[in-house]
C-alpha positions as CSV (number, residue, x, y, z in Angstrom):
1,M,10.6,-24.2,2.9
2,Q,8.5,-21.9,0.8
3,S,9.8,-19.5,-1.7
4,N,8.3,-16.0,-1.7
5,D,7.6,-14.1,-4.9
6,N,11.1,-12.6,-4.8
7,G,12.8,-16.0,-4.8
8,F,13.9,-15.7,-1.2
9,N,13.4,-18.8,0.9
10,V,11.4,-18.4,4.2
11,T,10.5,-21.3,6.5
12,K,6.7,-20.9,7.0
13,S,6.7,-22.7,10.4
14,S,9.7,-20.7,11.7
15,V,7.9,-17.5,10.8
16,K,4.9,-18.6,12.9
17,T,6.8,-19.7,15.9
18,S,9.6,-17.1,16.1
19,V,7.8,-14.0,14.9
20,T,4.1,-14.3,15.8
21,R,4.9,-15.1,19.4
22,K,7.2,-12.1,20.0
23,D,6.2,-9.0,21.8
24,K,5.2,-6.6,19.0
25,D,7.4,-3.7,20.3
26,S,10.5,-5.8,20.0
27,L,10.0,-6.9,16.4
28,T,12.8,-6.0,13.9
29,E,12.0,-4.5,10.5
30,W,12.7,-7.9,8.9
31,E,10.3,-9.6,11.2
32,R,7.6,-7.2,10.3
33,V,8.3,-7.9,6.6
34,Q,7.7,-11.6,7.4
35,L,4.4,-10.8,9.2
36,A,3.3,-8.7,6.2
37,R,3.9,-11.7,4.0
38,L,2.4,-14.3,6.3
39,A,0.2,-16.8,4.5
40,G,-2.6,-16.6,7.1
41,R,-2.7,-12.8,7.1
42,P,-6.2,-11.4,6.5
43,T,-6.8,-10.4,2.9
44,S,-8.8,-7.5,1.4
45,L,-12.0,-9.4,1.0
46,E,-11.9,-10.3,4.7
47,Y,-11.7,-6.6,5.6
48,I,-14.4,-5.7,3.1
49,K,-16.7,-8.3,4.7
50,L,-16.1,-6.9,8.2
51,L,-16.2,-3.2,7.3
52,F,-19.0,-2.8,4.8
53,N,-22.5,-4.0,4.1
54,D,-24.2,-5.0,0.8
55,F,-20.9,-5.2,-1.2
56,I,-21.7,-5.6,-4.9
57,E,-18.6,-6.5,-7.0
58,L,-18.3,-5.0,-10.4
59,H,-16.1,-6.5,-13.1
60,G,-14.1,-5.6,-16.2
61,D,-12.2,-2.6,-17.5
62,R,-14.4,-2.2,-20.7
63,Y,-11.2,-2.5,-22.8
64,Y,-9.8,-6.0,-22.4
65,G,-11.2,-8.0,-19.6
66,D,-11.4,-8.6,-15.8
67,D,-8.5,-8.9,-13.5
68,H,-9.0,-11.1,-10.5
69,A,-6.0,-9.6,-8.6
70,I,-8.2,-6.4,-8.1
71,V,-11.6,-6.6,-6.6
72,G,-13.9,-3.6,-6.9
73,G,-17.5,-2.5,-6.4
74,I,-19.9,-0.5,-4.3
75,A,-20.9,-1.0,-0.7
76,M,-22.4,0.7,2.3
77,L,-20.2,2.0,5.2
78,S,-22.9,2.5,7.9
79,D,-25.4,4.6,5.9
80,L,-22.8,6.0,3.4
81,P,-22.5,4.5,-0.1
82,V,-18.8,4.1,-1.0
83,T,-16.7,2.6,-3.8
84,V,-14.3,-0.1,-2.7
85,I,-11.2,-1.1,-4.7
86,A,-8.8,-3.8,-3.3
87,Q,-5.8,-5.8,-4.3
88,Q,-6.6,-9.4,-3.4
89,K,-4.1,-12.2,-2.7
90,G,-5.2,-15.8,-2.6
91,L,-6.0,-18.0,0.4
92,S,-4.6,-21.2,-1.1
93,T,-2.3,-22.2,-3.9
94,E,-5.2,-22.6,-6.3
95,D,-6.7,-19.3,-5.2
96,N,-3.3,-17.5,-5.5
97,I,-3.1,-18.7,-9.1
98,Y,-6.6,-17.4,-9.8
99,R,-5.6,-14.0,-8.1
100,N,-2.2,-14.0,-9.8
101,F,-0.6,-13.8,-6.3
102,G,-2.1,-10.3,-5.9
103,M,-0.1,-8.8,-8.8
104,P,-2.4,-6.8,-11.0
105,H,-2.4,-6.6,-14.8
106,P,-3.1,-3.4,-16.7
107,E,-6.8,-4.3,-16.9
108,G,-6.9,-4.4,-13.1
109,Y,-5.7,-0.8,-12.9
110,R,-8.0,0.3,-15.7
111,K,-10.9,-1.4,-13.9
112,S,-9.9,0.6,-10.8
113,L,-9.9,3.8,-12.7
114,R,-13.3,3.1,-14.3
115,L,-14.8,2.6,-10.8
116,M,-13.1,5.8,-9.5
117,K,-14.6,7.8,-12.3
118,Q,-18.0,6.2,-11.6
119,A,-17.6,7.1,-7.9
120,E,-16.8,10.7,-8.9
121,K,-19.9,10.8,-11.1
122,F,-22.2,9.7,-8.2
123,G,-20.3,11.5,-5.4
124,R,-19.2,8.4,-3.6
125,P,-15.9,8.3,-1.5
126,V,-13.3,5.8,-2.6
127,I,-11.8,3.3,-0.2
128,C,-8.7,1.4,-1.5
129,F,-6.9,-1.6,0.0
130,V,-3.3,-2.3,-1.0
131,D,-1.7,-5.7,-0.7
132,T,0.7,-6.5,-3.5
133,Q,4.4,-7.2,-4.0
134,G,4.0,-5.2,-7.2
135,A,2.3,-4.9,-10.6
136,F,2.7,-8.0,-12.7
137,P,5.8,-7.8,-14.9
138,G,4.9,-10.4,-17.5
139,I,5.2,-9.9,-21.3
140,G,1.4,-9.7,-21.8
141,A,1.0,-7.1,-19.1
142,E,3.8,-5.0,-20.7
143,E,2.2,-5.4,-24.2
144,R,-1.1,-4.2,-22.9
145,G,0.5,-1.1,-21.3
146,Q,1.2,-1.7,-17.7
147,A,3.2,1.4,-17.1
148,E,0.6,3.6,-19.0
149,A,-2.2,2.1,-16.9
150,I,-0.4,2.9,-13.6
151,A,0.5,6.4,-14.8
152,Q,-3.2,7.1,-15.8
153,N,-4.2,6.1,-12.2
154,L,-1.7,8.4,-10.7
155,M,-2.8,11.3,-12.8
156,H,-6.5,10.8,-12.4
157,M,-6.4,10.0,-8.7
158,S,-4.6,13.3,-8.0
159,Q,-7.5,15.1,-9.6
160,L,-10.5,13.0,-8.4
161,K,-13.2,15.2,-6.9
162,V,-14.3,12.8,-4.2
163,P,-12.4,11.7,-1.0
164,I,-10.0,8.8,-1.3
165,I,-8.7,6.8,1.6
166,T,-6.1,4.0,1.1
167,V,-5.2,1.3,3.5
168,I,-2.0,-0.8,3.1
169,I,-2.9,-4.1,4.8
170,G,0.1,-6.2,3.9
171,E,2.7,-5.6,1.2
172,G,2.8,-2.3,-0.6
173,G,5.2,-2.8,-3.5
174,S,6.4,0.0,-5.8
175,G,4.2,1.5,-8.5
176,G,1.8,-1.4,-8.3
177,A,0.8,-0.2,-4.8
178,L,1.1,3.5,-5.5
179,A,-1.5,3.2,-8.4
180,L,-4.1,2.8,-5.6
181,A,-2.5,5.1,-3.1
182,V,-2.7,8.7,-4.4
183,A,-5.1,9.4,-1.6
184,D,-6.2,12.1,0.8
185,K,-5.3,9.8,3.7
186,V,-3.0,6.8,3.6
187,Y,-3.1,4.3,6.5
188,M,-0.9,1.3,7.2
189,L,-1.6,-1.6,9.4
190,E,1.1,-1.9,12.1
191,N,2.9,-4.8,10.5
192,A,2.4,-3.8,6.8
193,I,5.3,-2.6,4.6
194,Y,5.5,0.0,1.8
195,S,8.5,0.5,-0.4
196,I,9.9,0.9,-3.9
197,L,11.1,-2.7,-4.0
198,S,11.5,-5.7,-1.8
199,P,14.4,-6.0,0.7
200,E,15.6,-8.9,-1.4
201,G,15.7,-6.7,-4.5
202,F,17.4,-3.9,-2.5
203,A,20.1,-6.3,-1.2
204,T,20.6,-7.8,-4.7
205,I,21.1,-4.5,-6.3
206,L,23.2,-2.9,-3.6
207,W,25.3,-5.9,-2.4
208,K,24.7,-8.5,-5.1
209,D,23.5,-10.8,-2.2
210,A,19.8,-11.4,-1.6
211,S,20.6,-13.2,1.7
212,R,21.3,-9.7,3.2
213,A,17.6,-8.9,2.9
214,P,17.2,-8.6,6.7
215,E,20.0,-5.9,6.7
216,A,18.3,-4.2,3.8
217,A,15.0,-4.1,5.6
218,E,16.6,-2.2,8.5
219,K,18.0,0.5,6.1
220,M,14.9,0.9,3.9
221,R,12.5,2.3,6.6
222,L,9.7,0.5,5.0
223,T,7.5,-0.2,8.0
224,A,4.5,1.7,9.2
225,R,6.0,3.5,12.2
226,K,9.1,4.5,10.3
227,L,7.0,5.9,7.4
228,R,4.8,7.7,9.8
229,E,7.9,9.4,11.3
230,E,8.6,10.6,7.7
231,Y,5.0,11.9,7.3
232,L,4.6,9.6,4.3
233,I,1.5,8.0,5.8
234,D,-1.2,9.5,8.0
235,R,-2.2,6.7,10.4
236,V,-0.8,3.5,11.8
237,I,-3.6,1.0,12.6
238,P,-2.7,-1.2,15.5
239,E,-2.6,-5.0,15.3
240,P,-2.8,-7.5,18.1
241,P,0.4,-9.3,19.2
242,G,1.5,-11.7,16.6
243,G,-0.3,-10.0,13.7
244,A,-3.7,-9.2,12.4
245,Q,-4.6,-12.8,11.8
246,N,-4.8,-13.3,15.6
247,N,-7.8,-10.9,16.0
248,V,-9.0,-9.5,12.7
249,D,-12.1,-8.1,14.3
250,F,-10.0,-5.9,16.5
251,V,-8.1,-4.5,13.5
252,A,-11.3,-4.0,11.5
253,T,-12.9,-2.1,14.4
254,K,-10.0,0.3,14.7
255,L,-9.9,0.7,10.9
256,R,-13.6,1.4,10.6
257,R,-13.4,4.0,13.3
258,A,-10.5,5.8,11.5
259,I,-12.2,5.7,8.1
260,I,-15.4,7.2,9.4
261,Q,-13.7,9.9,11.3
262,D,-11.5,11.0,8.4
263,L,-14.4,10.8,5.9
264,K,-16.4,13.2,7.9
265,I,-13.6,15.8,7.7
266,L,-12.8,15.1,4.0
267,M,-16.5,15.3,2.9
268,S,-16.9,18.6,4.6
269,K,-14.3,20.2,2.4
270,K,-15.0,22.1,-0.8
271,T,-14.1,20.1,-3.8
272,V,-11.4,22.6,-4.9
273,N,-9.8,22.4,-1.5
274,L,-10.0,18.6,-1.4
275,V,-8.2,18.3,-4.7
276,K,-5.6,21.0,-3.9
277,D,-4.8,19.5,-0.5
278,R,-4.3,16.0,-2.0
279,Y,-2.1,17.4,-4.7
280,D,0.0,19.5,-2.3
281,R,0.3,16.4,0.1
282,F,2.2,14.5,-2.6
283,R,4.2,17.5,-3.9
284,V,5.9,18.1,-0.6
285,I,7.0,14.5,-0.1
286,G,10.8,14.4,-0.1
287,V,11.0,18.2,0.5
288,F,13.1,19.1,3.6
289,S,14.8,22.2,5.0
290,H,18.2,22.8,6.5
291,S,19.0,25.1,9.4
292,K,21.4,28.0,8.7
293,S,24.1,26.1,10.6
294,D,23.7,23.1,8.2
295,F,24.2,25.4,5.2
296,D,27.2,27.1,6.9
297,Q,28.7,23.7,7.5
298,F,28.1,22.7,3.9
299,E,29.6,25.9,2.6
300,S,32.7,25.5,4.7
301,S,33.2,21.9,3.5
302,A,32.7,23.0,-0.1
303,Q,35.2,25.8,0.3
304,A,37.7,23.4,1.9
305,E,37.4,21.1,-1.1
306,E,37.9,23.9,-3.6
307,T,41.1,25.0,-1.7
308,K,42.5,21.5,-1.9
309,E,41.9,21.5,-5.7
């Protein structure tokens, strides 16, 4: 048995045999959660290697230090210079300790913001990769201003004068993910997840029972296709049966094509329109409208309740 970062036990071998061999259209929400967390799932650095040329990593936030949970630098996408920022999980136990299991500290988010401002200065688009269960909640991170660092990213990304594309490749957990996801276009890999907290956390809060995480996953609508239905993301990048680890080149090819296609459109926009469209995109999230019949039904119900009182 292995314990994931939420303390919920998952048998690694059973995940590989029961989930990775299923037809992908028959996967449940919980099974997609398991695929998103799979130990062998490709990491950000693997996608960077496949998508870009001449990647040069840049380090440090110029305030405190470097954070190995976030990798950032400049690279070439075909003949276009871009800034790449990515949350990076480890490939082994030792590497996971080095990467803090993909949970960034404040200096990671401040490094990200430094690179975004540099990209803005030189007119480079920003490509972000999200793969984290959440920002690191340790005492040191809180003392160094974790919430403030995330908030600064949200504010500045909403105003950045160059295109931003974010790809959620595995787990997209809470504000730790959103701090790299205030983008013009947000993609998710087919078996990635994106939510305010883990299914285990949801089940613990709602039912005081983490073992009901599979049930919680069904209710949370945290998978790519469900979020696309809600217009919370822009593209679902297909994966091969069993997950991205079975053919990462296939996923990278689809992803590269989507990024290039959308960058051509985004880079043709006037700066003022680019920023306004991004801002409006996030302002309308959660806004919905009712038909007149819905309002009439609501009014009738309210009047009936008043009569009872």
